[in-house]
Every structure is written in C-alpha cells, then in structure tokens.
C-alpha angles and dihedrals in degrees: 000000000000121000110239122218124199113257123193121232090248092050090050092052091048091050092051091050089052091053094053096040110113105162126118092261094065122114117277137206118209137174117221138171139202140173113280116205093196094051093035091222144073111291128196135206137178119236131196114203116194126240111287096017094131093050094048134081093199126116118238137212115246132223114202103208119194126204128220135254115296089011135113129229092248090058087083086062101040101035102017095044089215093162095057092043093050091046091052095048093047093048092050093045095244090124133013122251104282145169117244119203123193114186122207101242107164112202096321096119085222094278133116098258119091087019131355092262098148090052091045093055095046102037103027112024101042095050090043091056090050090054097041101043139028093260126163107251102211138080093258089059097052133072134165135210140163146168127243105323085013089054088054088052095045091052092051093047092049094048097042097041106028091152088064104050129054094199142352134218120205114191113190087335116202091227121136126177088217127020124325117255119273095259095047115122087228087079096047110045102070096247102109093043126355100233100022138355112289114202090202093058089047091053092048093052100034121104090252089070090056098045102088094050092045093054092047092056090061092213105127118207111203109230133205111201129183144163141178114255091231097046106155091212093058090243093147089070092047091048092051090048093052093045090050090051091052096047095045088053092051095253121147113251144144127207132204126185106189137179115277146049138267094306148108092261087069098042096043092050096047106037088086092057089046094052091046087057097043096050093056085079102049134086109252121242110290142172 
C-alpha cells in the first residue's frame, strides 16, 4: 500500500490547480540526446522543466534522478509520476522550482564496467546540462537520488564526489555491506563480473570501498534513505545498516521504513518526501 503524507489545505488546492493548468507556462517533460565521449555514442536523458522556465532568466537547482535495473528513464514520468509530484511540491512551497534530469542508463549500475556510465554522468552529462539549461553550477545547486540500482548509484556518487552534490536520496537502494542476496539482479546482469558474479568486483565498487576516503574529506552529504517493509530483496535491512553507519559516524541522514515492497507504489508515494528533504540543502532559483 502507498504511504500517505500529510498535505495542508493550501497545498491541496495548489496541487489541484497544477493538475488543471494547461497554459503555455506549465511544467514540461522532454527527452533529449547528445554525443557522449565516455560512452562513444548518442546518449539520451529525460528532463523536467518547472512551470515558467521559458519565461524566466533565473538559474535553477538540479536533481539528477536515477532509474532502477531493467527500467527506462521515462519510467520516472509514467510510473513514478515525477512531473505531478514536482509540480505539487513547487506550488506548495515544499521545494523550489528546479530542473530534474533522468539519464538513460540501461543495466550499468552507474559504474564503469559494461559501459563507462559513471564517467559519462560526471564528465559528460553534468557539463551538458550546464550548457543546455540555466542550471546552477555549484554544489549547493545540485542533488542526486535514485531507486534500487539507482539508489546504489546515488550512494556511490554522493560518497565519491561529495563536493559535487548537496544531498542524496536513496529509495529502496540496492546497497549491501556484504554481498547482495542470491536473487539480486546485481548477480545477473554482467556488471560485477562478465560471466558470473565476482564478489571481489562487488567489494571494489560497493559503497564500503568508498567510505574511508569519504570520511577523510569531511564534506558531509545529507542522505535520505527509505525502503518498503516487505522488500523481497531484503533492502530494509541494508537500508537500516547504512543509515546506522552514517549516524554513528556523525553524518546527517534520515530513514523511512514504509509499507510496501520493491515496487513503484513505494517509490511513487515517497519521492515527494525525498525531494522535500533534498531541496532543504540547495540554493533556490535565482537570477
């Protein structure tokens, strides 16, 4: 079942107005592509632009939102209803007007294995968004989040590049301090070992390998972590373990265990709560 978050009367009215709004100033979702040097091919992404973007000269904070294994970037729009949620949060003042970018990542787990996806995100996508849109070009104007495989990626990006992201959101993140369970897709997609799962490759790419260097940089990245209580991949335990590690190390973090499994019903119903948390740490849209 969906988690339900309290909504004020004013927020509800604003949300309804967003739903019926049909003028040219409404938010838009577009799919674009460009040449990626790291991937050596054309690469596409989905972008959400907030209401009034085309009529404004302001620069906007950006959320880089990562999809899960066996998913597509547009799933965050069609199944995750990210446009409606962002419209509602912006209208109610729960988050500032922002750009949301969802890269098409296949089953790469956002690491440089099957393709150089980590390099592509950091060296190709971020600069491309700066060129293509009026995006704030500083840490306080950039956050990252993702679900499942995307949560694994968001955790790695936050820990490895803390100077680049003001906060991170991990929804049902496929992060395990040890090895993933036997039925995890991490073992099946040819990322952590070409022919079969290689525990050594997993350890080298897992968040645990990044942890000492992250702490030494003394640049905390606030993290929002959640999981459904019936997650079939036992992610609720991994989420609690990661949250406990963060808190015991004095790192800012919040944890939600909600009703549901490893499914869109959980992610669609909690992405709003995650974005409300993430955008506390960004600079609002400015001139």
